[in-house]
VOPAGU-2260 file (C-alpha; in pm, 1 decimal, decimal comma):
REM VOPAGU-2260
SITE   aa  ch    i         X         Y         Z
SITE  MET   A    0     485,5     988,5   -2070,5
SITE  CYS   A    1     211,2    1198,8   -1919,2
SITE  MET   A    2      67,5    1107,9   -1582,1
SITE  SER   A    3    -306,3    1121,1   -1542,3
SITE  VAL   A    4    -473,1    1326,3   -1272,7
SITE  ASP   A    5    -585,5    1001,3   -1111,6
SITE  ASP   A    6    -226,9     872,0   -1091,5
SITE  THR   A    7    -108,2    1201,4    -944,7
SITE  ALA   A    8    -380,8    1189,3    -680,8
SITE  LYS   A    9    -295,1     828,3    -590,0
SITE  ASN   A   10      74,8     907,6    -554,8
SITE  ARG   A   11      13,0    1216,0    -342,1
SITE  SER   A   12    -238,4    1024,9    -132,6
SITE  ARG   A   13      25,0     757,8     -68,4
SITE  GLN   A   14     268,9    1028,1      40,1
SITE  VAL   A   15      17,6    1179,5     282,8
SITE  LYS   A   16     -74,2     840,3     426,9
SITE  GLY   A   17     293,8     760,0     462,5
SITE  LYS   A   18     358,2    1083,2     651,6
SITE  ALA   A   19      66,5    1010,6     884,1
SITE  LYS   A   20     201,1     661,4     953,4
SITE  GLU   A   21     549,4     799,1    1015,1
SITE  VAL   A   22     424,2    1062,5    1260,9
SITE  THR   A   23     204,4     810,4    1441,0
SITE  GLY   A   24     493,3     567,2    1462,7
SITE  LYS   A   25     721,4     833,8    1609,7
SITE  ALA   A   26     457,4     943,3    1860,4
SITE  THR   A   27     391,9     590,2    1981,4
SITE  GLY   A   28     748,2     463,9    1962,7
SITE  ASN   A   29     650,0     209,9    1695,7
SITE  LYS   A   30     960,5     191,6    1473,0
SITE  LYS   A   31     799,8     -55,5    1233,1
SITE  LEU   A   32     508,3     179,3    1163,0
SITE  GLU   A   33     746,2     473,9    1131,2
SITE  ARG   A   34     962,3     291,4     873,4
SITE  SER   A   35     655,1     173,9     684,8
SITE  GLY   A   36     536,1     532,8     659,1
SITE  GLN   A   37     873,7     648,8     533,8
SITE  LYS   A   38     868,6     372,1     271,8
SITE  ASP   A   39     521,7     474,8     153,4
SITE  MET   A   40     625,8     839,7     126,0
SITE  VAL   A   41     933,2     756,8     -80,6
SITE  ALA   A   42     740,7     518,0    -305,9
SITE  GLY   A   43     478,7     785,5    -378,0
SITE  GLU   A   44     746,5    1044,7    -451,6
SITE  VAL   A   45     939,0     812,0    -683,9
SITE  LYS   A   46     629,0     711,8    -879,2
SITE  GLU   A   47     529,4    1076,6    -913,5
SITE  ARG   A   48     873,0    1175,7   -1046,6
SITE  LEU   A   49     901,7     882,1   -1287,5
SITE  ASN   A   50     575,7     959,3   -1464,3
């Protein structure tokens, strides 16, 4: 199955947003935000690899 350019962009965008949330969470001591960012990064990576 071939992934479209749009899907690739969405998955990478999710990874970048996740990293930003993780960094913000670490900087502010907000563990919930940090974990949410990590989850978003992993989800984007998994979707990218599966397609």
